[in-house]
N, C-alpha and C positions, 0 to 999 in steps of 0.2 A: 178385903184386898186393898182398897184405897187407903185405909188407915195404915196398913203395913208399908205401902209405897211411900207414904208421907214420912213415917218414922225412919225408914231406911234412908231416905233422901236427906232428912235433917241430920242424921249421923254422918253420912258420907260426904255431903257437900262441903262442910267446913274443912274436912281433911284435904279435899282437892283445892279449895281456895287458899288455905294456909301454905300448902306445898308450892302452889303456883306463885304465891307472893314471895316466899323465901327463895325459890329457884334453886340453882346449884344442885347440891347433893340431895336435898329434900325432894325436889321435883323429879330428879332422875331416879331416885329410889322408888317413889310412888309409881312412876311410869313403868319401871322395871318389874315391880311386883304385879302390877296390873297386866303387863304383857305375859308374864309367866303363867298367871291364872288363866288368861284368855287362851293361851296356847294349849294349856291342859284341857280346857273346856272344848276347844276345837277338835283336838285329837279324839276325845271321848265321843263327841258328836258325830264325827265322820268315821268312827270305828277303825281308826288307824289305817285307812285306805291310803296307800302311798301317794296317789295323784292328788287326793284331797288334802293330805297333810302338806304336800308341796304348795298347794294353792293357799293354805293357811299361812305359810311363811310370808307370802306376799301380802295376803289379806291383813295380817297383823303387823308384820315387820315394816312395811312402807309407812303406814300411819304413825307407828311408834317413832320412827326416825323423823317424820314430819313434825310431830308434836314437840320433840326435843329441839329440833331446829327452830321452830317458831318461838319457843320460850327463850332461846338464845338470841333472838332478834330484839325482843323487849317484853317486859311483863304485860304491857297493855295488849299486845297481840294475842298472847296466850289467854288472857281473860276474855277478850273479845270472842275468840273461838268458843270457849266454854259457855259463855253467856248466850251466844247465838244458838248453840246446840241445845242448851237447857231450855231456852225460850221456845224453840221449835217443838221439843218434846212436850212441854207443859201445855202450851196453847193448842197444839194439835190434839192432845188427849182431851182437854176441856171442850174444844169445839166439836170433836167427835161425839162426846158424851151428851153435850147440851143440844147441839143442832142435829146431829145424826145425818140422815139422808142417804144419798147414793153411796154404795160401797166403792172403794177405790180399786182394789184387786182382791175380790172375795176368795178366789181360789188359793191365793198366797197368804193373805192376812185378813180373815173375815171381819175383823173389827175396824179396820182402817176405812175412813170415809174421805170423800172429796172435801167435805167441810173441814176435816182435820188437816188435810194437806194445805188448803188455802189459809186456814187459821194459823197453822204453824209457820207458814211463810210470811204472813203479815206480822206475826209476833216477832220473828227474827229481824225483819226489816225495821220495826220500831226500835228494837234493841240496838241495831247497828246505827241508826240515825241518832239515837240518844247518846251512844258511846262517842260519836264524833263531836256532838255538841258539848257534852259534859267535859270531855278531855281537851276541848278547844283544838282539835286536830286541824291540820292545814287542808285536808280533804273535805269537800262539801258533805254535809250530813246525808243528803239524798244519794250520794255516790256510795257511801259506806252502807247505807240502807239497801241499795241495790245489790252490792256484793254479799251482804248478809242474807238477802232473799235467795240468792243463787246457792249459797251454802246450805240454806234450809231445805231447798229442793234436793240437793245432793245428799244431805243427812237423811232425809226421809226415803230416798232411794236406797241408801245403805240399810235402813231399817227393813225395807221390803226384801232386800237381798238376803239378809240373815234369816228372815222369815221363810223365804223360799228354800234355803238350805235346810232349815229345821224341818220343814214340811217334807222335803226330799228324804230325810232320814227318819221321818215319823217321830219327831221329838217336839215337845211343847216348849221347853226352855233349854238353854245350853247347860244349866245346872240349877241347883237350888240354894246357892250361896247367899243370895240377897233376898230376904223375905219381901214378897210383893212384886219383885222385879225379875226373879229367876237367877241368871248368872251374870258374870261380868260382861260377857259378850252381849247379852240382852240389854244391858245398861249403856254400853258404849258403841253399839252398832252404828248409830248416826255419827258419832265422833270419828270412828274409823274411816268413814267415807268422806267426811268434811275436812279432816286435817290435811290430807294431801292437796285438796283443792285450795285450801287457805294458803298452803305453802306455795302453790303455783301463783296465786295472786301476789304474794309477797315477793317472789322472785321476779315477776313481771314489773312490779312497781318499785323495786329498789330497796326492799327491806320490810320491817314491821310497819304496822299502821301509823306509827308516829312519823314515819318517813314518807308516807303517801302524799302526793300532791294532786 
């Protein structure tokens, strides 16, 4: 399973990075394709129940608009969001496997641990601080580290939310499109939660992270 996860990530990550770098139509096309697949997975998952389908419009639609808006602010902001979410996922997974310990919400997601939650948050904070330092942003590194830690907590809450929905409908994964990961929703559940929060940060602080003071 771990090998499949790594291979899938090695294939998919460069696509996301290149589309984010190019922006414009390439980024919009990638987001649109992802949104269509996510919507298909959601409707399958909730068995086309009207109320749940309507909830899916918000669950997927708001983050999609947020991501497109964030990339429109500047390239750096989009990369920051992606790196924070990826760091959260990777470090949380590693900390959970290596440290283990108390379960976070065993009835919702049996494999999630407090060590994973804390590790993922610390990993995201480090990425945020490093982003501010490497890009020589006007904002202090510790401030972007703090914002990144908040996004990490929100991303992990998004992960738990999707797990709760899957458990409600007695499903292990949203689909089997991505070997080792499940479906698109299983891969981007944290991003769907973190993107609107990042957009709120940007709205409050006057634009993308390059404009933060």
